[in-house]
N, C-alpha and C positions, 0 to 999 in steps of 0.2 A: 357719018363722021365718027372717027375713032375716039376712044377714051384717052384723055390726056392726064396722066397721073400727076404731072407737075402742076397743072392748073388746079387739080383737086387739093393738093397740098397747100398751094397758095391760098385757095379759097378757105380752107380750114383755118389757116393762120390769120387771115383777114377777119374771120368771124371772131376769133379770140381777141385780137387786137381791138376791134371796134367795141366789143363788150367791155373790155377793160377801160377803154377811153370813156365810154358813157358812164361807167361806174366811178372813175376817179378824176378825169380832167375836164370833161364837158360840164360846165356848171350853169346851164341855162334853166331858169325856173319853169319854162314851158315843157321841159322833158317830163313825161309821165313815167309810169312804171313800164319801161321798155324791156323787151326780151329779143335778143338777136336769135332768130330761128335758123337761118341758113345764109350761106354766101356762095355765089357762083361766079366763076371767072371764065372768060372766053379762052379758047385754046391758045390764042396769041398773047394772053395776059394783058390785054389793053383795056378791058372793061370788067368792072366788078359790080354785080347786083347783090345788094345786101337786103335780106328779108327780115322784117321785124314785126312784132305784135305789141300792142299797147293795151294794158288793162285800164279801162275807164270809160267815160262817156264819149260820144262822138266829138264833142268840143275838145276834150283832152287829147283825143287821137289826132285831130287836126292841128292842135297846138304843138304836139310832139313832131308831127311831120314838118311843120314850119321850122322848129328848132333844129331838126336833123338837116334840113336843107341849108340853114344858116351855117351850121358847123361842118358842112361837107368838105370845105377846103381844108380846115384844120385837121379833120379826120384823115383826109387823103394824104396830107403832108406827114402825119404821124405814121400812117401805114407804110409810106415809102421809106421813112427813117427806120422803122422797126424790121421791115422785111429785107431791106438791103438788096433789092433787085434793081436792074438797070433802069427800067421804065415803070413808074408807079401807075397802076391802072386807074382809069376814071371810076368814080364811085357813084352809084345810083341806089337810093333807098326805095324799097318797095314794101308796101303793107302786105303782110302775109294773111291770107283769108282763111287759113286752116281752122282757127277757132270758130268762126262764124259758120263755116261749112259743116264742121263736126256737130255744132249745136243744132243746125237744121236737120242733119241726118238723125240725130238722137230724137228729135221731135217726131220725125217720120216713123222711126222705129216704135216710139211710144204709141202713136196712132195705130200702127199695124198690130201691136200686141193687144190693144183695146178691141180692135175689130175682130181679131182671132178669138178673144175671150167671149165676145158677144155671139159669134158664130158657134162656138162650142156650147153655149147655153141653149141656143136655138136647136142645135143638133141633138142635145141630150133629151129634149122632150119631143122629138120628131117621131112620127110613126109612118109606116109604109102607106102609100096611097091606095094600093090594092093588096094583093096577097104578098107574103114575104118572098115568095119565089114565083114570079109571073110567067115563067117559061114552062112549056109542056115537056113532059118526059115520055119515054117510050111506053112505059107501063100505063100511062094515062091514055095514050092513043088507042090502045086495045080496048080499054073500058068505054071510051067514046064511041068506038065502032060497034060494040055490042049493044049499047043503048039505042043507037040509030036503027038497028035491025028490028 
């Protein structure tokens, strides 16, 4: 599927419009600290997916999702009015999982660094199990042959 520049422009504009609406017009007390992270519009401009994050507890996130769902019609109407396109896209709000995923990855990186540090400590005090160079060399072969005679 090819890249549609018009849908990208419409998505960027929808992102700005929704952010402004949440800041100024939507006065639902259930709305938490919401950040609109991305908006994507299908190539035919019929459907818009708006990604958001909420800072707070799981209960606050759920309440914000409910508030956005209740305000969806008002937001869609305002998007249509401000964009001035023939058909206003349907709007769907999706929780963006990027903050949780990045926190999980940061935790894994911390564990990895701790394991690396522990391995470096073990390695610092390690000694060879045998000689430092366990391989035979040509000059040693001659000495072994003379001892065998």
